[in-house]
A tleap script that builds the chain and sets N, CA, C and O, in Angstrom:
source leaprc.protein.ff14SB
mol = sequence {
  NMET LYS ASP THR LYS GLY ASP LEU TYR GLU
  TYR LEU LEU SER LYS VAL THR THR ALA GLY
  THR ASN GLY GLN PHE ARG THR PRO ARG HIE
  ILE ILE ASP MET MET ILE LYS SER MET LYS
  PRO THR PRO GLU ASP ILE ILE VAL ASP THR
  ALA ALA ASP ILE LYS GLU GLY ILE ASN ALA
  GLY VAL TRP SER VAL GLY VAL VAL ILE GLY
  SER SER GLN MET GLY LEU SER TYR GLU ASP
  PHE ALA ASN LEU SER GLU ILE GLU LYS ASN
  GLU ALA ILE GLU ASN THR GLN LYS SER PHE
  LEU ASP ILE GLY ALA ASP PHE THR ILE LYS
  THR MET LYS GLY LEU PRO LYS LEU ILE GLU
  ARG ILE ASN ALA LEU ILE SER GLU GLY LYS
  ARG PRO ASN ALA CLYS
}
set mol.1.N position { -23.280 25.789 28.412 }
set mol.1.CA position { -23.666 24.397 28.327 }
set mol.1.C position { -22.753 23.584 29.250 }
set mol.1.O position { -21.540 23.790 29.255 }
set mol.2.N position { -23.316 22.682 30.011 }
set mol.2.CA position { -22.589 21.859 30.966 }
set mol.2.C position { -21.857 20.731 30.247 }
set mol.2.O position { -22.416 20.080 29.364 }
set mol.3.N position { -20.624 20.510 30.624 }
set mol.3.CA position { -19.792 19.463 30.044 }
set mol.3.C position { -19.753 18.293 31.021 }
set mol.3.O position { -18.780 18.125 31.756 }
set mol.4.N position { -20.800 17.493 31.028 }
set mol.4.CA position { -20.953 16.424 32.013 }
set mol.4.C position { -19.850 15.379 31.912 }
set mol.4.O position { -19.296 14.972 32.934 }
set mol.5.N position { -19.521 14.938 30.708 }
set mol.5.CA position { -18.487 13.909 30.556 }
set mol.5.C position { -17.130 14.436 31.021 }
set mol.5.O position { -16.392 13.732 31.710 }
set mol.6.N position { -16.806 15.662 30.648 }
set mol.6.CA position { -15.543 16.253 31.078 }
set mol.6.C position { -15.480 16.412 32.585 }
set mol.6.O position { -14.457 16.122 33.206 }
set mol.7.N position { -16.588 16.878 33.177 }
set mol.7.CA position { -16.648 17.026 34.633 }
set mol.7.C position { -16.492 15.673 35.326 }
set mol.7.O position { -15.777 15.559 36.321 }
set mol.8.N position { -17.166 14.651 34.796 }
set mol.8.CA position { -17.071 13.310 35.370 }
set mol.8.C position { -15.639 12.795 35.306 }
set mol.8.O position { -15.133 12.239 36.281 }
set mol.9.N position { -14.991 12.978 34.171 }
set mol.9.CA position { -13.608 12.520 34.008 }
set mol.9.C position { -12.698 13.195 35.028 }
set mol.9.O position { -11.915 12.527 35.704 }
set mol.10.N position { -12.800 14.523 35.139 }
set mol.10.CA position { -11.949 15.230 36.090 }
set mol.10.C position { -12.256 14.834 37.529 }
set mol.10.O position { -11.345 14.746 38.351 }
set mol.11.N position { -13.523 14.595 37.843 }
set mol.11.CA position { -13.885 14.157 39.189 }
set mol.11.C position { -13.244 12.802 39.493 }
set mol.11.O position { -12.650 12.609 40.554 }
set mol.12.N position { -13.370 11.872 38.553 }
set mol.12.CA position { -12.806 10.543 38.768 }
set mol.12.C position { -11.294 10.621 38.960 }
set mol.12.O position { -10.739 9.953 39.832 }
set mol.13.N position { -10.637 11.432 38.147 }
set mol.13.CA position { -9.185 11.553 38.285 }
set mol.13.C position { -8.797 12.174 39.623 }
set mol.13.O position { -7.756 11.834 40.184 }
set mol.14.N position { -9.626 13.081 40.136 }
set mol.14.CA position { -9.294 13.714 41.418 }
set mol.14.C position { -9.352 12.714 42.575 }
set mol.14.O position { -8.765 12.960 43.629 }
set mol.15.N position { -10.045 11.601 42.394 }
set mol.15.CA position { -10.186 10.599 43.446 }
set mol.15.C position { -9.137 9.498 43.353 }
set mol.15.O position { -9.099 8.603 44.197 }
set mol.16.N position { -8.292 9.560 42.338 }
set mol.16.CA position { -7.293 8.523 42.121 }
set mol.16.C position { -5.937 9.034 42.596 }
set mol.16.O position { -5.583 10.190 42.363 }
set mol.17.N position { -5.193 8.175 43.254 }
set mol.17.CA position { -3.877 8.579 43.766 }
set mol.17.C position { -2.775 7.765 43.110 }
set mol.17.O position { -2.053 7.028 43.782 }
set mol.18.N position { -2.645 7.900 41.787 }
set mol.18.CA position { -1.609 7.154 41.081 }
set mol.18.C position { -0.595 8.084 40.432 }
set mol.18.O position { -0.006 7.741 39.407 }
set mol.19.N position { -0.388 9.255 41.019 }
set mol.19.CA position { 0.613 10.178 40.486 }
set mol.19.C position { 2.001 9.675 40.831 }
set mol.19.O position { 2.224 9.082 41.887 }
set mol.20.N position { 2.923 9.922 39.925 }
set mol.20.CA position { 4.306 9.546 40.165 }
set mol.20.C position { 5.011 10.593 41.013 }
set mol.20.O position { 4.414 11.593 41.411 }
set mol.21.N position { 6.265 10.353 41.278 }
set mol.21.CA position { 7.018 11.265 42.136 }
set mol.21.C position { 7.433 12.546 41.419 }
set mol.21.O position { 7.776 13.524 42.083 }
set mol.22.N position { 7.413 12.576 40.091 }
set mol.22.CA position { 7.820 13.756 39.342 }
set mol.22.C position { 6.634 14.491 38.738 }
set mol.22.O position { 6.807 15.257 37.790 }
set mol.23.N position { 5.439 14.278 39.263 }
set mol.23.CA position { 4.263 14.976 38.773 }
set mol.23.C position { 3.552 14.263 37.639 }
set mol.23.O position { 2.486 14.707 37.213 }
set mol.24.N position { 4.109 13.169 37.136 }
set mol.24.CA position { 3.444 12.449 36.063 }
set mol.24.C position { 2.208 11.731 36.601 }
set mol.24.O position { 2.086 11.505 37.805 }
set mol.25.N position { 1.317 11.384 35.719 }
set mol.25.CA position { 0.078 10.748 36.130 }
set mol.25.C position { -0.292 9.689 35.114 }
set mol.25.O position { -0.208 9.926 33.909 }
set mol.26.N position { -0.692 8.550 35.577 }
set mol.26.CA position { -1.157 7.474 34.704 }
set mol.26.C position { -2.610 7.193 35.059 }
set mol.26.O position { -2.930 6.817 36.186 }
set mol.27.N position { -3.481 7.383 34.074 }
set mol.27.CA position { -4.902 7.140 34.295 }
set mol.27.C position { -5.125 5.643 34.482 }
set mol.27.O position { -4.674 4.847 33.658 }
set mol.28.N position { -5.810 5.250 35.547 }
set mol.28.CA position { -6.069 3.830 35.792 }
set mol.28.C position { -6.901 3.188 34.670 }
set mol.28.O position { -7.747 3.840 34.058 }
set mol.29.N position { -6.647 1.925 34.422 }
set mol.29.CA position { -7.284 1.192 33.329 }
set mol.29.C position { -8.804 1.272 33.389 }
set mol.29.O position { -9.436 1.451 32.348 }
set mol.30.N position { -9.417 1.148 34.561 }
set mol.30.CA position { -10.881 1.144 34.622 }
set mol.30.C position { -11.467 2.498 34.205 }
set mol.30.O position { -12.568 2.552 33.657 }
set mol.31.N position { -10.746 3.579 34.459 }
set mol.31.CA position { -11.232 4.895 34.029 }
set mol.31.C position { -11.036 5.039 32.522 }
set mol.31.O position { -11.904 5.583 31.839 }
set mol.32.N position { -9.916 4.564 31.997 }
set mol.32.CA position { -9.698 4.593 30.549 }
set mol.32.C position { -10.805 3.816 29.849 }
set mol.32.O position { -11.388 4.303 28.880 }
set mol.33.N position { -11.098 2.613 30.332 }
set mol.33.CA position { -12.138 1.781 29.717 }
set mol.33.C position { -13.494 2.472 29.752 }
set mol.33.O position { -14.231 2.443 28.765 }
set mol.34.N position { -13.831 3.095 30.883 }
set mol.34.CA position { -15.112 3.789 31.000 }
set mol.34.C position { -15.187 4.956 30.024 }
set mol.34.O position { -16.219 5.158 29.384 }
set mol.35.N position { -14.104 5.729 29.900 }
set mol.35.CA position { -14.110 6.876 28.994 }
set mol.35.C position { -14.191 6.427 27.536 }
set mol.35.O position { -14.862 7.070 26.728 }
set mol.36.N position { -13.522 5.345 27.198 }
set mol.36.CA position { -13.585 4.845 25.822 }
set mol.36.C position { -15.008 4.420 25.482 }
set mol.36.O position { -15.513 4.739 24.406 }
set mol.37.N position { -15.651 3.705 26.392 }
set mol.37.CA position { -17.037 3.295 26.155 }
set mol.37.C position { -17.944 4.505 26.024 }
set mol.37.O position { -18.852 4.517 25.193 }
set mol.38.N position { -17.705 5.514 26.833 }
set mol.38.CA position { -18.527 6.709 26.833 }
set mol.38.C position { -18.333 7.545 25.567 }
set mol.38.O position { -19.300 8.071 25.016 }
set mol.39.N position { -17.087 7.669 25.106 }
set mol.39.CA position { -16.783 8.586 24.012 }
set mol.39.C position { -16.774 7.929 22.636 }
set mol.39.O position { -16.921 8.616 21.626 }
set mol.40.N position { -16.606 6.625 22.584 }
set mol.40.CA position { -16.613 5.880 21.339 }
set mol.40.C position { -15.655 6.461 20.291 }
set mol.40.O position { -16.084 6.812 19.192 }
set mol.41.N position { -14.372 6.563 20.618 }
set mol.41.CA position { -13.429 7.104 19.635 }
set mol.41.C position { -13.270 6.162 18.442 }
set mol.41.O position { -13.546 4.966 18.539 }
set mol.42.N position { -12.828 6.711 17.335 }
set mol.42.CA position { -12.587 5.910 16.139 }
set mol.42.C position { -11.087 5.704 15.986 }
set mol.42.O position { -10.300 6.351 16.677 }
set mol.43.N position { -10.683 4.808 15.089 }
set mol.43.CA position { -9.244 4.601 14.878 }
set mol.43.C position { -8.529 5.857 14.375 }
set mol.43.O position { -7.302 5.927 14.445 }
set mol.44.N position { -9.263 6.842 13.873 }
set mol.44.CA position { -8.636 8.070 13.385 }
set mol.44.C position { -8.386 9.080 14.498 }
set mol.44.O position { -7.757 10.107 14.242 }
set mol.45.N position { -8.851 8.836 15.724 }
set mol.45.CA position { -8.653 9.755 16.845 }
set mol.45.C position { -7.329 9.443 17.537 }
set mol.45.O position { -7.009 8.283 17.793 }
set mol.46.N position { -6.560 10.501 17.839 }
set mol.46.CA position { -5.316 10.317 18.586 }
set mol.46.C position { -5.134 11.515 19.513 }
set mol.46.O position { -5.360 12.654 19.104 }
set mol.47.N position { -4.731 11.270 20.745 }
set mol.47.CA position { -4.485 12.327 21.717 }
set mol.47.C position { -3.013 12.222 22.102 }
set mol.47.O position { -2.534 11.146 22.461 }
set mol.48.N position { -2.297 13.347 22.027 }
set mol.48.CA position { -0.850 13.301 22.234 }
set mol.48.C position { -0.392 14.420 23.152 }
set mol.48.O position { -1.146 15.346 23.450 }
set mol.49.N position { 0.871 14.322 23.601 }
set mol.49.CA position { 1.375 15.421 24.430 }
set mol.49.C position { 2.825 15.793 24.161 }
set mol.49.O position { 3.419 16.505 24.970 }
set mol.50.N position { 3.423 15.342 23.055 }
set mol.50.CA position { 4.782 15.757 22.708 }
set mol.50.C position { 4.859 16.096 21.220 }
set mol.50.O position { 3.985 15.718 20.439 }
set mol.51.N position { 5.912 16.811 20.843 }
set mol.51.CA position { 6.129 17.146 19.437 }
set mol.51.C position { 6.271 15.880 18.599 }
set mol.51.O position { 5.745 15.807 17.488 }
set mol.52.N position { 6.978 14.887 19.125 }
set mol.52.CA position { 7.159 13.635 18.393 }
set mol.52.C position { 5.817 12.945 18.145 }
set mol.52.O position { 5.605 12.362 17.082 }
set mol.53.N position { 4.914 13.011 19.125 }
set mol.53.CA position { 3.595 12.397 18.956 }
set mol.53.C position { 2.806 13.098 17.851 }
set mol.53.O position { 2.137 12.445 17.051 }
set mol.54.N position { 2.885 14.430 17.811 }
set mol.54.CA position { 2.182 15.181 16.767 }
set mol.54.C position { 2.718 14.771 15.399 }
set mol.54.O position { 1.941 14.511 14.481 }
set mol.55.N position { 4.034 14.713 15.261 }
set mol.55.CA position { 4.638 14.327 13.981 }
set mol.55.C position { 4.237 12.906 13.601 }
set mol.55.O position { 3.991 12.615 12.431 }
set mol.56.N position { 4.175 12.030 14.589 }
set mol.56.CA position { 3.743 10.655 14.328 }
set mol.56.C position { 2.316 10.633 13.796 }
set mol.56.O position { 2.002 9.889 12.867 }
set mol.57.N position { 1.445 11.465 14.399 }
set mol.57.CA position { 0.064 11.553 13.928 }
set mol.57.C position { -0.021 12.065 12.505 }
set mol.57.O position { -0.800 11.549 11.704 }
set mol.58.N position { 0.774 13.076 12.181 }
set mol.58.CA position { 0.789 13.609 10.817 }
set mol.58.C position { 1.223 12.532 9.836 }
set mol.58.O position { 0.593 12.339 8.796 }
set mol.59.N position { 2.304 11.829 10.172 }
set mol.59.CA position { 2.797 10.760 9.299 }
set mol.59.C position { 1.786 9.640 9.130 }
set mol.59.O position { 1.722 9.011 8.073 }
set mol.60.N position { 0.992 9.385 10.172 }
set mol.60.CA position { -0.018 8.325 10.107 }
set mol.60.C position { -1.305 8.792 9.438 }
set mol.60.O position { -2.173 7.979 9.120 }
set mol.61.N position { -1.431 10.109 9.223 }
set mol.61.CA position { -2.638 10.633 8.580 }
set mol.61.C position { -3.852 10.637 9.484 }
set mol.61.O position { -4.980 10.504 9.008 }
set mol.62.N position { -3.637 10.789 10.798 }
set mol.62.CA position { -4.759 10.810 11.741 }
set mol.62.C position { -4.906 12.202 12.346 }
set mol.62.O position { -3.993 13.022 12.253 }
set mol.63.N position { -6.042 12.463 12.957 }
set mol.63.CA position { -6.270 13.729 13.653 }
set mol.63.C position { -5.333 13.784 14.855 }
set mol.63.O position { -5.318 12.867 15.675 }
set mol.64.N position { -4.567 14.838 14.959 }
set mol.64.CA position { -3.612 14.980 16.056 }
set mol.64.C position { -4.057 16.109 16.979 }
set mol.64.O position { -4.306 17.231 16.537 }
set mol.65.N position { -4.152 15.791 18.267 }
set mol.65.CA position { -4.619 16.743 19.264 }
set mol.65.C position { -3.577 16.844 20.363 }
set mol.65.O position { -3.211 15.840 20.975 }
set mol.66.N position { -3.100 18.051 20.613 }
set mol.66.CA position { -2.170 18.272 21.711 }
set mol.66.C position { -2.925 18.649 22.968 }
set mol.66.O position { -3.666 19.631 22.977 }
set mol.67.N position { -2.744 17.874 24.037 }
set mol.67.CA position { -3.344 18.186 25.336 }
set mol.67.C position { -2.324 19.024 26.091 }
set mol.67.O position { -1.231 18.544 26.392 }
set mol.68.N position { -2.665 20.268 26.401 }
set mol.68.CA position { -1.689 21.263 26.828 }
set mol.68.C position { -1.268 21.133 28.288 }
set mol.68.O position { -0.097 20.879 28.568 }
set mol.69.N position { -2.197 21.302 29.217 }
set mol.69.CA position { -1.850 21.357 30.638 }
set mol.69.C position { -1.456 19.958 31.128 }
set mol.69.O position { -2.223 19.003 31.009 }
set mol.70.N position { -0.261 19.866 31.672 }
set mol.70.CA position { 0.250 18.581 32.141 }
set mol.70.C position { 1.012 17.817 31.077 }
set mol.70.O position { 1.504 16.717 31.328 }
set mol.71.N position { 1.114 18.404 29.873 }
set mol.71.CA position { 1.786 17.685 28.788 }
set mol.71.C position { 3.300 17.713 28.961 }
set mol.71.O position { 3.851 18.599 29.615 }
set mol.72.N position { 3.945 16.745 28.372 }
set mol.72.CA position { 5.402 16.739 28.342 }
set mol.72.C position { 5.904 17.942 27.558 }
set mol.72.O position { 6.970 18.482 27.854 }
set mol.73.N position { 5.142 18.356 26.566 }
set mol.73.CA position { 5.524 19.511 25.753 }
set mol.73.C position { 5.601 20.782 26.607 }
set mol.73.O position { 6.484 21.614 26.400 }
set mol.74.N position { 4.685 20.930 27.558 }
set mol.74.CA position { 4.707 22.093 28.436 }
set mol.74.C position { 5.888 22.013 29.396 }
set mol.74.O position { 6.494 23.034 29.719 }
set mol.75.N position { 6.214 20.825 29.845 }
set mol.75.CA position { 7.379 20.640 30.704 }
set mol.75.C position { 7.168 20.980 32.164 }
set mol.75.O position { 8.136 21.167 32.901 }
set mol.76.N position { 5.918 21.065 32.596 }
set mol.76.CA position { 5.616 21.359 34.000 }
set mol.76.C position { 4.730 20.266 34.578 }
set mol.76.O position { 3.823 19.783 33.900 }
set mol.77.N position { 4.979 19.875 35.807 }
set mol.77.CA position { 4.064 18.959 36.481 }
set mol.77.C position { 2.778 19.728 36.799 }
set mol.77.O position { 2.753 20.956 36.724 }
set mol.78.N position { 1.724 19.014 37.150 }
set mol.78.CA position { 0.481 19.685 37.540 }
set mol.78.C position { 0.728 20.608 38.739 }
set mol.78.O position { 0.183 21.710 38.809 }
set mol.79.N position { 1.547 20.147 39.669 }
set mol.79.CA position { 1.844 20.948 40.867 }
set mol.79.C position { 2.591 22.227 40.498 }
set mol.79.O position { 2.256 23.311 40.975 }
set mol.80.N position { 3.608 22.090 39.642 }
set mol.80.CA position { 4.362 23.273 39.215 }
set mol.80.C position { 3.451 24.254 38.479 }
set mol.80.O position { 3.525 25.464 38.693 }
set mol.81.N position { 2.595 23.722 37.615 }
set mol.81.CA position { 1.669 24.577 36.876 }
set mol.81.C position { 0.715 25.293 37.833 }
set mol.81.O position { 0.458 26.487 37.679 }
set mol.82.N position { 0.193 24.567 38.816 }
set mol.82.CA position { -0.750 25.147 39.777 }
set mol.82.C position { -0.105 26.268 40.589 }
set mol.82.O position { -0.798 27.186 41.029 }
set mol.83.N position { 1.193 26.207 40.789 }
set mol.83.CA position { 1.889 27.223 41.581 }
set mol.83.C position { 2.250 28.482 40.785 }
set mol.83.O position { 2.759 29.445 41.359 }
set mol.84.N position { 1.995 28.486 39.481 }
set mol.84.CA position { 2.268 29.667 38.669 }
set mol.84.C position { 1.215 30.746 38.914 }
set mol.84.O position { 0.097 30.448 39.335 }
set mol.85.N position { 1.576 31.994 38.650 }
set mol.85.CA position { 0.584 33.074 38.682 }
set mol.85.C position { -0.343 32.894 37.474 }
set mol.85.O position { -0.018 32.143 36.556 }
set mol.86.N position { -1.470 33.563 37.469 }
set mol.86.CA position { -2.410 33.450 36.347 }
set mol.86.C position { -1.747 33.895 35.043 }
set mol.86.O position { -1.955 33.284 33.995 }
set mol.87.N position { -0.958 34.948 35.112 }
set mol.87.CA position { -0.254 35.433 33.917 }
set mol.87.C position { 0.716 34.370 33.410 }
set mol.87.O position { 0.785 34.112 32.208 }
set mol.88.N position { 1.465 33.753 34.323 }
set mol.88.CA position { 2.410 32.706 33.941 }
set mol.88.C position { 1.690 31.476 33.383 }
set mol.88.O position { 2.158 30.858 32.427 }
set mol.89.N position { 0.549 31.125 33.985 }
set mol.89.CA position { -0.238 29.992 33.468 }
set mol.89.C position { -0.683 30.260 32.043 }
set mol.89.O position { -0.517 29.415 31.164 }
set mol.90.N position { -1.253 31.446 31.813 }
set mol.90.CA position { -1.728 31.785 30.470 }
set mol.90.C position { -0.585 31.783 29.465 }
set mol.90.O position { -0.758 31.333 28.332 }
set mol.91.N position { 0.570 32.278 29.864 }
set mol.91.CA position { 1.735 32.287 28.984 }
set mol.91.C position { 2.186 30.864 28.661 }
set mol.91.O position { 2.483 30.549 27.508 }
set mol.92.N position { 2.235 30.015 29.672 }
set mol.92.CA position { 2.634 28.614 29.457 }
set mol.92.C position { 1.643 27.910 28.530 }
set mol.92.O position { 2.047 27.152 27.648 }
set mol.93.N position { 0.345 28.158 28.730 }
set mol.93.CA position { -0.684 27.556 27.875 }
set mol.93.C position { -0.524 28.038 26.441 }
set mol.93.O position { -0.514 27.231 25.512 }
set mol.94.N position { -0.400 29.345 26.258 }
set mol.94.CA position { -0.275 29.903 24.903 }
set mol.94.C position { 0.979 29.390 24.200 }
set mol.94.O position { 0.925 29.042 23.020 }
set mol.95.N position { 2.099 29.340 24.905 }
set mol.95.CA position { 3.342 28.851 24.302 }
set mol.95.C position { 3.229 27.392 23.893 }
set mol.95.O position { 3.703 27.000 22.827 }
set mol.96.N position { 2.599 26.588 24.747 }
set mol.96.CA position { 2.460 25.159 24.440 }
set mol.96.C position { 1.490 24.946 23.290 }
set mol.96.O position { 1.750 24.137 22.400 }
set mol.97.N position { 0.367 25.669 23.301 }
set mol.97.CA position { -0.575 25.562 22.180 }
set mol.97.C position { 0.119 25.936 20.870 }
set mol.97.O position { -0.015 25.241 19.863 }
set mol.98.N position { 0.856 27.037 20.902 }
set mol.98.CA position { 1.552 27.491 19.694 }
set mol.98.C position { 2.553 26.445 19.216 }
set mol.98.O position { 2.648 26.177 18.018 }
set mol.99.N position { 3.298 25.856 20.143 }
set mol.99.CA position { 4.288 24.864 19.725 }
set mol.99.C position { 3.614 23.641 19.107 }
set mol.99.O position { 4.103 23.110 18.110 }
set mol.100.N position { 2.492 23.185 19.684 }
set mol.100.CA position { 1.762 22.059 19.085 }
set mol.100.C position { 1.268 22.414 17.681 }
set mol.100.O position { 1.426 21.626 16.749 }
set mol.101.N position { 0.676 23.592 17.530 }
set mol.101.CA position { 0.133 23.995 16.235 }
set mol.101.C position { 1.239 24.232 15.212 }
set mol.101.O position { 1.071 23.901 14.039 }
set mol.102.N position { 2.372 24.802 15.641 }
set mol.102.CA position { 3.499 25.012 14.733 }
set mol.102.C position { 4.054 23.696 14.210 }
set mol.102.O position { 4.512 23.620 13.070 }
set mol.103.N position { 4.014 22.665 15.038 }
set mol.103.CA position { 4.499 21.338 14.644 }
set mol.103.C position { 3.537 20.692 13.654 }
set mol.103.O position { 3.940 19.872 12.829 }
set mol.104.N position { 2.243 21.074 13.743 }
set mol.104.CA position { 1.266 20.534 12.803 }
set mol.104.C position { 0.039 19.906 13.430 }
set mol.104.O position { -0.747 19.267 12.731 }
set mol.105.N position { -0.148 20.073 14.744 }
set mol.105.CA position { -1.346 19.518 15.384 }
set mol.105.C position { -2.599 20.090 14.724 }
set mol.105.O position { -2.637 21.264 14.354 }
set mol.106.N position { -3.609 19.258 14.582 }
set mol.106.CA position { -4.879 19.734 14.054 }
set mol.106.C position { -5.591 20.602 15.085 }
set mol.106.O position { -6.243 21.585 14.731 }
set mol.107.N position { -5.469 20.242 16.353 }
set mol.107.CA position { -6.148 20.946 17.429 }
set mol.107.C position { -5.309 20.881 18.695 }
set mol.107.O position { -4.410 20.051 18.827 }
set mol.108.N position { -5.626 21.782 19.625 }
set mol.108.CA position { -5.133 21.652 20.996 }
set mol.108.C position { -6.325 21.796 21.926 }
set mol.108.O position { -7.301 22.474 21.608 }
set mol.109.N position { -6.231 21.151 23.073 }
set mol.109.CA position { -7.200 21.336 24.146 }
set mol.109.C position { -6.402 21.576 25.416 }
set mol.109.O position { -5.308 21.038 25.588 }
set mol.110.N position { -6.959 22.388 26.303 }
set mol.110.CA position { -6.225 22.684 27.537 }
set mol.110.C position { -6.086 21.457 28.407 }
set mol.110.O position { -5.000 21.175 28.915 }
set mol.111.N position { -7.180 20.714 28.589 }
set mol.111.CA position { -7.175 19.501 29.406 }
set mol.111.C position { -8.051 18.453 28.728 }
set mol.111.O position { -8.731 18.741 27.743 }
set mol.112.N position { -8.028 17.251 29.259 }
set mol.112.CA position { -8.878 16.181 28.715 }
set mol.112.C position { -10.361 16.522 28.829 }
set mol.112.O position { -11.188 15.936 28.131 }
set mol.113.N position { -10.697 17.454 29.694 }
set mol.113.CA position { -12.089 17.868 29.833 }
set mol.113.C position { -12.644 18.381 28.499 }
set mol.113.O position { -13.844 18.269 28.246 }
set mol.114.N position { -11.793 18.936 27.658 }
set mol.114.CA position { -12.231 19.446 26.364 }
set mol.114.C position { -12.374 18.393 25.287 }
set mol.114.O position { -12.832 18.701 24.187 }
set mol.115.N position { -11.993 17.153 25.577 }
set mol.115.CA position { -12.001 16.106 24.564 }
set mol.115.C position { -13.388 15.745 24.033 }
set mol.115.O position { -13.541 15.635 22.817 }
set mol.116.N position { -14.403 15.557 24.871 }
set mol.116.CA position { -15.707 15.171 24.303 }
set mol.116.C position { -16.232 16.173 23.267 }
set mol.116.O position { -16.739 15.766 22.222 }
set mol.117.N position { -16.115 17.465 23.544 }
set mol.117.CA position { -16.573 18.471 22.584 }
set mol.117.C position { -15.718 18.459 21.325 }
set mol.117.O position { -16.229 18.649 20.222 }
set mol.118.N position { -14.418 18.238 21.488 }
set mol.118.CA position { -13.545 18.203 20.322 }
set mol.118.C position { -13.862 16.999 19.445 }
set mol.118.O position { -13.851 17.112 18.220 }
set mol.119.N position { -14.142 15.859 20.044 }
set mol.119.CA position { -14.500 14.677 19.249 }
set mol.119.C position { -15.775 14.954 18.458 }
set mol.119.O position { -15.891 14.534 17.307 }
set mol.120.N position { -16.734 15.659 19.064 }
set mol.120.CA position { -17.942 16.042 18.323 }
set mol.120.C position { -17.571 16.925 17.135 }
set mol.120.O position { -18.105 16.748 16.040 }
set mol.121.N position { -16.665 17.867 17.343 }
set mol.121.CA position { -16.231 18.755 16.258 }
set mol.121.C position { -15.524 17.969 15.160 }
set mol.121.O position { -15.775 18.195 13.976 }
set mol.122.N position { -14.645 17.050 15.544 }
set mol.122.CA position { -13.942 16.232 14.553 }
set mol.122.C position { -14.939 15.378 13.778 }
set mol.122.O position { -14.820 15.241 12.560 }
set mol.123.N position { -15.910 14.809 14.464 }
set mol.123.CA position { -16.932 14.011 13.774 }
set mol.123.C position { -17.694 14.854 12.762 }
set mol.123.O position { -18.021 14.374 11.677 }
set mol.124.N position { -17.983 16.121 13.112 }
set mol.124.CA position { -18.668 17.021 12.179 }
set mol.124.C position { -17.776 17.287 10.960 }
set mol.124.O position { -18.256 17.305 9.826 }
set mol.125.N position { -16.482 17.492 11.200 }
set mol.125.CA position { -15.556 17.707 10.087 }
set mol.125.C position { -15.488 16.483 9.175 }
set mol.125.O position { -15.473 16.608 7.951 }
set mol.126.N position { -15.449 15.311 9.783 }
set mol.126.CA position { -15.417 14.073 9.004 }
set mol.126.C position { -16.675 13.960 8.152 }
set mol.126.O position { -16.610 13.565 6.988 }
set mol.127.N position { -17.830 14.311 8.741 }
set mol.127.CA position { -19.091 14.221 7.987 }
set mol.127.C position { -19.123 15.223 6.827 }
set mol.127.O position { -19.875 15.039 5.870 }
set mol.128.N position { -18.311 16.279 6.913 }
set mol.128.CA position { -18.194 17.260 5.823 }
set mol.128.C position { -17.132 16.839 4.803 }
set mol.128.O position { -16.882 17.546 3.827 }
set mol.129.N position { -16.517 15.691 5.039 }
set mol.129.CA position { -15.497 15.199 4.129 }
set mol.129.C position { -14.104 15.729 4.403 }
set mol.129.O position { -13.196 15.525 3.597 }
set mol.130.N position { -13.919 16.407 5.528 }
set mol.130.CA position { -12.604 16.953 5.876 }
set mol.130.C position { -11.706 15.827 6.358 }
set mol.130.O position { -12.166 14.816 6.888 }
set mol.131.N position { -10.415 16.032 6.159 }
set mol.131.CA position { -9.414 15.063 6.568 }
set mol.131.C position { -8.439 15.701 7.543 }
set mol.131.O position { -8.329 16.926 7.577 }
set mol.132.N position { -7.730 14.908 8.335 }
set mol.132.CA position { -6.732 15.478 9.255 }
set mol.132.C position { -5.583 16.138 8.513 }
set mol.132.O position { -5.297 15.830 7.356 }
set mol.133.N position { -4.930 17.062 9.224 }
set mol.133.CA position { -3.729 17.725 8.727 }
set mol.133.C position { -3.958 18.495 7.427 }
set mol.133.O position { -3.026 18.717 6.655 }
set mol.134.N position { -5.203 18.897 7.194 }
set mol.134.CA position { -5.519 19.673 5.980 }
set mol.134.C position { -5.420 21.147 6.316 }
set mol.134.O position { -6.381 21.748 6.795 }
set mol.135.N position { -4.292 21.711 6.074 }
set mol.135.CA position { -4.071 23.128 6.406 }
set mol.135.C position { -4.450 24.004 5.244 }
set mol.135.O position { -4.336 25.226 5.328 }
savepdb mol mol.pdb
quit
């Protein structure tokens, strides 16, 4: 199945040149606004990239999602990650996913491209009466 929203998001980001000098990236406001309108998140949705953010989500009682590739938790810039071998990339992804889940994240996604499908999954869980951080 084609992930049109995820593909669109990644395409838009590839055309933006607002990366910092240390590999960090700040999504421009107009792209954030477009994605919010497109995805219609609720106040219970939260996307994070550090252990402290996951803990904050748990304390707030919201769904906590760790975005793995490019996260502060992984500790690699996009460029550094891209220069890894496939084995090293997979290891970095697995270690970061594990650290997010060990801290208490409800979910992890490799990149923001996975967010639209995850929001659909969270909405299905909510409709079943499930709550965040229910282990």
